[in-house]
N, C-alpha and C positions, 0 to 999 in steps of 0.2 A: 648513305644512300639505301632503304628499306627494301626494295627490288627490283629488277630487270625486267624490260619486253623480250631480250634478245631471245630471239633462239622460240618465244612462246605462240609467235604468229606469222603467217608467209601469207603472201602475195598470191592466188591461185586465177588472176586476170583483172587485166586491164584494158582503155581506153579514153583516146581523148580525139576529139576534133580538130578541125583547123580551124584557127586561130586569126582574127581579121576581120573586118569593118564585115560583121555578118548579117548584109542587109537583108538579105534569102531568108532567115531564121528568126525563129525567138527563141525567148527562154527553156520552151515545154519541145523547141525539138533540139537545142542544142545539149539538152539532156536523156534525150530520148536516145540520141545519135552517139554521144558520151557512154552511156550506162549499156546499150546494145552490144558495143563493142564489148565493154568488160563482159558482158556474160556471154554470149563466142567465145570467146577466148579462156572463161571458165568453165565450160561444158554446162551451164547452167539455166535457168528461166526465171524469168523474177515473181513467180512461187517459192523460190529455193530464197530466196531472201529473209530472213525473220528477221533483221531490223534495218536502218537506212539511219548517216547522220551528210547532212548536206549543209555545202558552209556557200555560203553568200551574203557578198556585203548591201547589194541594194536590187536585188533581181525576184526577193521572192521577201514573204515574213515569216510564214512559219513549217513543218514539212509538208500541210497539203504544197507545194509547189513545188515537190518531187511526186509524193504523191498520186495526182491527178495523171499526169500527160503518160506515166508509168504502170497505173492503174496497181498501187498498191496497196493489196486490200487491208486494212488495218492494223498493219502491224508499227508497229512504234517508230515515230520520225523524230529526228531530231533540226533542227536548222541551228546551226552555232556559225558566228562572227567574232573572229579575232585580227582585225583589221587585216593587213599584206599577210600574217600566215594565218588567214582563214581554211582555205579546203588542209591547209598539214594540221589543223585542230579537227577538222572533221576526218580526216586516216586518221590519227588519236586515239579520241576519243572512241573511233568505231575499233580499232585496234584490240585499246583497254577492254569493250564488250568478251568478247575474244575471247583476251588471256585471264580476264577472270571467269570465264565460265557460265558466265549469262547465255549466251549465242554461241552459234558454231559457225554459220556463212552470215555476213553483215553485206551493207555497200558505205563506199564513203565517194562522194558525190561532188565536185563541187562543180558549179557555175555561177559565169558573167554575163548581162547583155548589157550594155554600156551605149553605145553608139546608137543608136536611134535612141536614146534619152539627152541625147547632144553633148554626154560627156569627153568633153577634149584635152583636161585633166585630173589631178588626182586633187581636186579641193583645196585644202590646207595644212592635207600631209598629217595632221596632226595622229589623237587615236583620242577621241571620248573618254569625257572624263569631269568633273567635277572643275569648270572653271573659273582660275585663278589669275592677277596681274600680271606671275612670274611666268604665264601659258609664251613662248616665244613664237613671233609672229612672222607670216610669211609664207609664200607658197613655195614647195620641197625644190626646185631646182637651190633657193636660194640656202635652205637647210642644208643641203648637201655641199652644194659652193661654199659652204667652210665648214666642212671636209677635207675640200681640193685645197683651200689658200692655207691651211693651220698644218695642213699631212708637208705641203710647200715648205712649209718658214721651216717648221719642226727639224727637218731634215735635208737643207742645205741645198734641196730643188732649183734652181732659175726657172720661170717660166716655161721655157722652153723644151726643159726637163721635162718638168711636172703634165705641160700637158701631151705630151709623144704620149709620156708614159703612159696618162688613162686612154689616150689617141687611139693607141695598139692596142688595150681593151676591144675597142669597140671593133675594131681591123679585127681582127680575133670573129669574138661573136659575129659582124657580117659573113664571114667567110665562113665561120659555119651553118650560122642559117639559112644559106642559100644554097644548101645540100640537100635541109629538109622541108618535103612538103605540105606542113601544115603549119609552119612559121607565119605571121603575117607578112614580114618582110625580106626575102627571096634572092637577094642582089648581095655582091659586094658593093665594099665600100675604100676607093684608095687614101691612102692616109694621106696623101695632100685633101682630093674633100671633104676630110672630116677636121682634120687640120686648120682649114680657112672654112669652117662652116660655122653662120652664120650665129653670134652671142647669147646664149639662152637668159644666163647668168655667173661671171665670170670666175672660173677659169671654163667654165661648163659651156660647151656649146652645142649646136643642135646634137651631133650622132653621141654625143655626150649620155644623152637625156632616152629614154625608148618612151615608148608610145603605150596607147591605150584601147583595146581590141574585148572582140565577143569571143569565148570559146566556153568552153567542159570538158573535166576531165572526169575518170571515175575509177574506182576497184575493190573488187572481190577481199576482202579480208576472210582467214578460216582457219581453223586449224593446223599445224602442219601437215598430222595424218589424213585427213582431209583436201590438204592442197594438194598431197602426192597424190591420190587415190582421183584429185579434181585431171591431173595432168598428167596422168601414166603415159605413155608412148609419146609423151610432149617435150619442149624443155622444164626445165626445175621450175620448182616455184621459190618465191623468192621470199627470204624472211628479213621482215624486221628485225636490228639489232643495238637500234636506242630511241626511243623518242623523246626529244625532251623540250620544251616552252620557257623560256623566262622572260619574262618581264619586268621590264624598268619600275621605279619608282622618281619617275622624270626628274632625276637630280641632277640631270644636265641644267633646268628651271631654273633650280635656287642656286648656280655654283658660278657665278664669273669664271671661275678658273678651270672652269672645266675641259676636260679633255678633248679638243675635237681632232684626235691621229687616230683614237681606236673607236666600236661601240662596245661599251662594259655586257651589256646585254648578251651580245653574243659569245665575246668570250667567256663566258657560266656557263651560256647552253652548250656551248661545244665544251666545252670539260667535264660539263657532265655525263654529253651524250657519249665523249671519249672513255667515260667511267664505267657506264653504263656495258658500252659495248666490249671494252676490253682493249681499248686502242692505248697505246701510251708513244707515240710517232706516229704523227697522220701527216709529216709532210711522205710519209713510206708508205702505210699501210692503206691507208685511203688514195684506192684508183682511178675515183675518175670526181666528180662536182658539179653540180648546179647553187647558183648563189644568189642570190637577189641583189644582180646587179640593177636598179632605176636607175641609177647612174656608174658612169663608168667610175668615177673614184668608188664609191661604194665597193662593186667588185673588187677593188685595188684593197683598201685598208679592211676586207674582211677575209681577203688572201693570209694577212699579219693575226687578224683576233680567231681567226681559225687553226695559225702555227702551221699555215703550208708554207709561210713567208716568216723568216727572220725577222722582226722590226726596224723598220727602217730599212728593206730592203727588196722590196717584192717591187721595185721595175727592175731591179737585174732577173730575176725572176719574168719576170710580163717581156722583157728586150729580151731575151737569151730563149725564148719561147716554149721553157718548161709548160703552160700554160695551153698550149696549142693542144689541138686536135692528135697530132702527133706528138707531142710531148709527152712530158716523163707522167705527168699530173695531168692529165686534160679538165678543160672546165668550161662551164656552159655549151657543150657539146652539140645541142638543136637547135644552141644559137639565141638562148635566155630571151630575161626580159625584153634586151635590145631588141630580138629579129620575132621576137614574139607578141611584143606587149603584153600588160601587163591584167587584165581582167580577173581582176582581186582576190573573186571567189573560186576560179580554178587556175591557178599559176602552183600554188605549191604540190598538187598532185601533176602536173603537165611537166614537173622536174621528178618526179618520186616515176610517172612515166618513163624518162625515158632513161632514167636509172638502172628499171628494170630493164627497156626491148635490151639496154647492150646490159648485162649482168648475163639477158639471157642469149644473145650474141643474137638479135633479131633487128637492129636499129635498122638495118635496109630495109625493113618494110617500109620504114619511112621517108627511105631516098627519092629523092627529085629524078626522076629518068636519065640515065647518061650520064651522071654526077659519075664520081669516082667511091670510093666504101665510105661511111661515115663509122665504121661502126671498128672499137677498137680491141685491143688483142688481148685478153684472158684478164676482163675483169673480175675482181672477186673483194673490193666495197663499192661502194657509193653515199656521197652522202649530197642535202639537203638542205639550204638551209630562205627562209624568209624574216626580212625586216619588215615590222610593217610598222609604219608611223616616222619619226626622225632620229638623229642620231643622239641628240639630246632625252629622248624620250620614246622608249618605244615592244611593240613585242617581237620576238626572234620567236622563233622556233628550228632547230638543230636534233632533223634524222640520220638515223645510217642504216641500210640495205643490205644485204651479204646471198653469196649462196650457203646454201649446209656447208655446217662446218668450220666457217669461215670463221 
């Protein structure tokens, strides 16, 4: 690796809308809501933004999607798309522009407005590219159900054991989501309900699948020096430690022996991120994570791909509560995709927002009234992960952020 982003850029402010069926708002409204939260948090005005990166899958075609509602005056704005890693890609590109010394203060923002378009699922689940006869067919539940059936078989889990394992993933996420006022789904769900829910793609039931939502999230990215000035007298800025993208060559489409118990692109992106951040033992060094739980089995497998759990042993960690909010390594602290839904262009920045708020000790600012605290104790490093596409061909993002000096 020829260079590193570690501690070369910082987040000075962030914003995140409520996710859900936002019938009362349009794309413009969501962009304004998220951006102005970030402006206020950073203590800047729109005129201070030198450049912007907009992530969206289908809610806009050019930078004018952002320039118009924010009235940004003739600055460079780049619209990016990279499947479910779209928002994280906007963040990564914005961060690199600051690290390169081209800009001092930039905006990364992601948005998606699905519900008014009648969107109720994620289409074919694949990533765009040249078509050929070997491409996998079917909707995402079928594609990710293959992770579950193969994992259960490889590691000797009965249907009941495997179903309980992934069911507890969803149970934990709904428990966390009930605390979070920005979440789409804010109710706890019992294990009995989860295990007996209608089957979608065996063995994945209704509560093993995330929903589709509207939402937006934004970040103000700048130099460490400027970030410290902007946040003087407030909580400290949060620093980028690693930002890695890995794109699969769709090798799973060509190999009938493809291993459906892990996602190789996640492994590759994670290892590069750990090297960039100087992490050798992620199970102990990463305080918390938001990962791409489009399906409960995806989260389970990702725990092993990120080396949070040993191969074939994630069931032990899930069932013991390691990944619960009060566990040794909390995952999906805000409820994840399972409770926020998945507005593709916004999800990655929503994940980053949760890491940012937890690292600053501010997680209870988005606590549902009357609920117990959702702030974890003394987090140092947070990880975010996106998976766009299907396990056999995907775009992966792994990012690590943390406090200064960590």
